C-alpha positions as CSV (number, residue, x, y, z in Angstrom):
1,M,70.7,113.6,-272.4
2,N,73.0,113.3,-269.4
3,C,74.1,110.2,-267.6
4,N,71.5,110.4,-264.9
5,D,68.7,110.5,-267.6
6,F,70.4,107.6,-269.4
7,V,70.3,105.4,-266.2
8,E,66.7,106.3,-265.6
9,L,65.8,105.1,-269.1
10,V,67.8,101.9,-269.4
11,T,65.0,99.4,-268.5
12,D,62.6,101.2,-270.8
13,F,65.2,101.0,-273.6
14,L,65.8,97.3,-273.1
15,D,62.0,96.7,-273.0
16,G,61.5,98.7,-276.2
17,A,59.3,101.1,-274.4
18,L,60.9,104.5,-275.3
19,S,59.4,107.0,-277.6
20,E,61.3,107.5,-280.9
21,G,62.7,110.8,-279.6
22,D,63.9,109.4,-276.3
23,E,65.4,106.3,-278.0
24,R,67.3,108.6,-280.5
25,R,68.6,110.7,-277.6
26,F,69.5,107.5,-275.6
27,I,71.5,106.1,-278.6
28,E,73.2,109.4,-279.3
29,H,74.3,109.6,-275.6
30,L,75.4,106.0,-275.7
31,A,77.6,106.7,-278.8
32,E,79.4,109.5,-276.9
33,C,79.7,108.1,-273.4
34,S,81.8,105.1,-272.7
35,G,80.7,105.0,-269.0
36,C,77.1,104.6,-270.0
37,E,78.1,102.0,-272.6
38,T,79.7,100.0,-269.8
39,Y,76.7,100.5,-267.6
40,L,74.4,99.2,-270.3
41,D,76.6,96.2,-271.0
42,Q,76.7,95.4,-267.2
43,F,72.9,95.7,-267.1
44,R,72.5,93.3,-270.0
45,Q,75.0,90.9,-268.4
46,T,73.0,91.0,-265.1
47,I,69.7,90.3,-267.0
48,A,71.3,87.4,-268.9
49,T,72.7,86.0,-265.6
50,T,69.5,86.3,-263.6
51,G,67.3,85.4,-266.6
52,E,64.6,88.0,-265.8
53,L,64.2,91.6,-264.7
54,T,61.5,91.4,-262.1
55,P,61.5,92.0,-258.3
56,D,59.5,88.8,-257.9
57,G,62.4,86.7,-259.2
58,I,64.7,87.4,-256.3
59,S,64.5,86.8,-252.5
60,S,63.5,89.7,-250.2
61,D,67.0,89.8,-248.7
62,A,68.6,90.0,-252.1
63,R,66.2,92.7,-253.3
64,Q,67.0,94.8,-250.2
65,H,70.7,94.4,-250.8
66,L,70.4,95.4,-254.4
67,L,68.2,98.4,-253.5
68,S,70.7,99.5,-250.9
69,A,73.6,99.2,-253.3
70,F,71.7,101.2,-255.9
71,R,70.9,104.0,-253.5
72,D,74.6,104.2,-252.4
73,W,75.6,104.2,-256.1
74,Q,73.2,107.1,-256.9
75,R,74.5,109.2,-254.0
76,H,78.1,108.9,-255.4
77,A,77.2,109.3,-259.0
């Protein structure tokens, strides 16, 4: 698994929705990649701060700002 695959699977991992094989690969990658470990920790902190992980829980402006930031981040990753 590479870092891009890891990022794509983070929400499924946190929701407990990965297959056994994908979860194993996710955890193996996590053990070897400090950057993805940091990313997962930041994701968990964001969830804890916001209290939920749904688009309905934030304003339209905030949602657009987050989507824009994510798109910019993906282009530079």
